[in-house]
C-alpha positions, -999 to 999 in steps of 0.1 A, spaced: 287 864 154 252 850 154 239 815 162 212 796 179 214 765 201 188 738 208 187 705 226 165 682 247 140 698 270 157 682 301 190 664 305 196 638 333 231 623 333 250 601 357 256 565 369 224 550 383 200 578 370 180 551 351 162 546 385 146 580 379 130 571 346 97 557 360 90 589 380 97 611 350 75 590 327 46 589 351 43 626 347 32 623 311 3 598 317 -5 562 327 1 545 293 33 547 273 48 530 242 81 514 253 104 511 223 132 487 228 157 466 208 155 429 199 160 418 235 135 437 257 139 411 285 172 429 294 152 459 305 131 440 331 141 464 359 129 494 339 96 477 330 91 467 366 98 503 377 72 517 353 46 492 365 53 501 401 47 538 392 13 528 378 23 531 341 9 507 316 36 497 291 27 490 255 59 472 241 73 478 207 105 460 197 127 473 169 147 443 155 172 462 135 178 496 119 144 513 117 127 515 83 100 540 73 75 511 77 87 502 112 82 538 123 47 540 108 37 507 124 49 519 158 30 552 154 -2 533 146 3 512 176 8 542 199 -24 559 185 -45 527 188 -33 520 223 -39 556 235 -3 561 246 3 595 262 41 593 256 69 573 240 99 559 259 129 546 240 155 526 258 182 512 236 208 520 210 207 547 183 183 527 161 159 524 190 160 561 199 156 571 162 126 548 160 112 564 192 116 599 178 100 589 145 71 571 163 65 601 186 64 624 156 42 602 133 18 592 160 8 629 163 9 634 125 -10 605 108 -8 601 71 19 592 46 54 593 63 70 603 31 52 636 33 77 646 60 109 627 49 140 645 35 156 635 1 131 608 -9 99 625 4 83 658 2 101 673 33 70 690 46 70 703 82 52 684 109 17 697 114 15 688 151 39 686 180 52 650 186 41 630 216 63 635 247 94 614 244 119 601 269 151 587 254 176 566 274 206 552 255 221 518 262 251 524 238 275 553 236 277 564 200 250 581 180 239 607 205 204 603 192 191 612 226 203 648 219 192 653 183 160 665 165 160 640 137 153 603 132 174 583 107 152 558 88 160 533 61 139 535 29 146 501 14 129 509 -19 152 538 -24 183 520 -8 192 550 13 189 562 49 171 595 52 160 618 81 126 627 95 136 661 110 119 688 130 129 712 158 101 696 179 116 662 177 142 667 204 134 643 232 116 660 261 140 642 284 174 627 276 183 603 304 219 591 301 230 565 326 265 552 318 257 520 337 233 510 310 263 507 287 284 484 309 292 451 293 287 462 257 306 437 235 339 450 221 326 452 185 295 473 195 317 495 217 341 501 188 313 508 162 293 531 184 323 549 199 338 556 165 305 570 154 306 595 183 342 603 175 333 610 139 304 632 149 326 652 172 353 657 146 328 666 118 310 691 140 343 707 151 352 716 115 317 721 101 308 753 82 279 758 107 300 754 139 298 780 167 316 787 200 291 765 220 295 735 197 333 740 197 333 738 235 312 706 234 335 690 208 367 698 226 353 681 257 340 652 238 371 646 218 393 647 249 371 621 266 368 598 236 406 600 230 414 588 264 386 563 269 373 547 236 400 521 234 398 515 272 361 508 270 368 485 240 393 465 260 372 463 292 334 466 290 331 472 327 356 500 331 332 524 348 353 556 342 358 548 305 321 540 301 312 573 317 336 592 295 321 576 264 285 581 274 292 618 278 313 620 246 284 604 227 258 628 242 280 658 235 284 646 199 247 645 195 243 680 208 271 693 186 257 677 154 222 689 162 235 725 162 265 724 138 257 697 113 281 671 101 301 665 68 312 642 41 316 611 63 280 611 72 270 623 37 285 591 23 274 569 52 237 574 45 237 558 10 263 532 20 241 521 49 211 519 27 228 498 0 249 474 21 245 456 55 273 476 71 273 489 107 271 526 106 299 532 131 324 511 112 314 528 79 321 561 96 354 549 110 366 535 76 358 568 59 369 593 87 407 594 82 403 594 44 378 623 45 400 642 69 429 639 45 408 649 15 393 679 33 426 691 45 442 687 10 413 706 -6 413 734 20 451 739 16 447 740 -22 415 761 -25 410 779 8 442 781 28 428 808 50 399 786 62 394 784 100 386 748 95 424 741 90 430 754 124 402 733 138 416 702 121 450 710 137 435 715 171 416 683 169 449 666 161 465 680 192 436 669 214 436 634 200 474 629 204 475 645 238 479 612 257 458 590 279 456 615 307 442 642 284 467 667 298 499 666 277 503 681 243 522 662 216 513 686 188 540 706 171 521 739 166 525 734 129 490 730 114 500 706 87 519 684 111 492 684 137 465 675 111 487 646 99 492 635 135 454 635 140 448 615 109 475 590 119 460 587 154 425 580 139 440 554 115 459 537 144 428 535 165 407 521 137 433 494 130 435 484 167 398 479 170 395 460 137 377 484 114 368 464 82 371 477 47 339 485 28 345 456 4 339 433 34 302 444 32 299 437 -5 308 471 -20 328 470 -53 344 495 -76 313 494 -97 292 509 -68 315 538 -63 301 564 -87 265 558 -76 273 560 -39 293 592 -45 265 608 -64 240 601 -37 264 612 -10 270 646 -27 232 652 -25 229 642 12 220 669 37 251 662 58 274 674 29 262 709 35 282 710 67 315 698 52 341 725 55 349 725 18 330 715 -13 344 682 -26 343 673 -62 328 641 -75 363 629 -83 375 636 -48 345 618 -33 350 588 -56 386 587 -46 377 585 -9 354 556 -16 380 537 -38 405 540 -10 380 527 15 373 495 -4 
């Protein structure tokens, strides 16, 4: 057994811990770039706290999913303003933008030099600026990962800027920042976290530490995702989901993902589809395809046992203590797939055709997905025909 494990330099978790942000940030310097979403006015208390700590804030709002150009523009702004650090407070897009800005601010030049898939994939020359990431949604776990997902519109694909130095220096996770999230956002982000936990749990690159994180995260998501969807101010459910999302980020950073995210990257680049709902639509179909392929081609794979264990965790009941699994791997995998399908139906997961995808798009998306870096973590190599079949069923 041999593995390594990496994560943010420091982790601060708990209700109300956002009050510590100003003191943490002040330790990096008196001028920071504050990356936010489209409504920075919602973060007035955080901005006021930074001002009271003597920190000059240079604002940078990210209006949607970050593109390569958005990240380059933010990096230029940070350099020109003399920012000592980057602070990102928002959803996954905001934190991805923050990581990319921190990296590119210290590495000027053509961003495509450093991008995967559509760029040259060169390593960063210099360490990124210090970065503090505070999520306001519970889904991507971007506060715990070392890559930034960026949209390249000209290539119609989402790609990663990735470096071991891109882990945030501080991941500050305050579940109270997620209170009141609308149901649709709660569902999309929570389903992304669930997908990441499931994919990391069966990944070819999993290890005992990521397994432990995934077990804990799956249990919390199973008992609380739907509760948070039904009641945006259920504090216990929000705390569970904030931790589940964070654990999913740590797990994927160290175990990689799989076919769901491999396909989600080109789908997100080609269609205006929320990433979490894309993942949710694909997840049970990929689970079925992976289990079928493993049973046919690699029946001794430990991934089958992991799929079955995930099924037992998900069907354990709202208190997370019971076990409704049968002990039969095939039955437990089927129960897990059924549980995921049921949850997706209850929170209104749309089909991919709702976002404009047609049968004519399937082969192109499948080809791009098979080349995606996430596919390397999938527990079994899927054929083009199997991947196209998944997409056709998702329409």
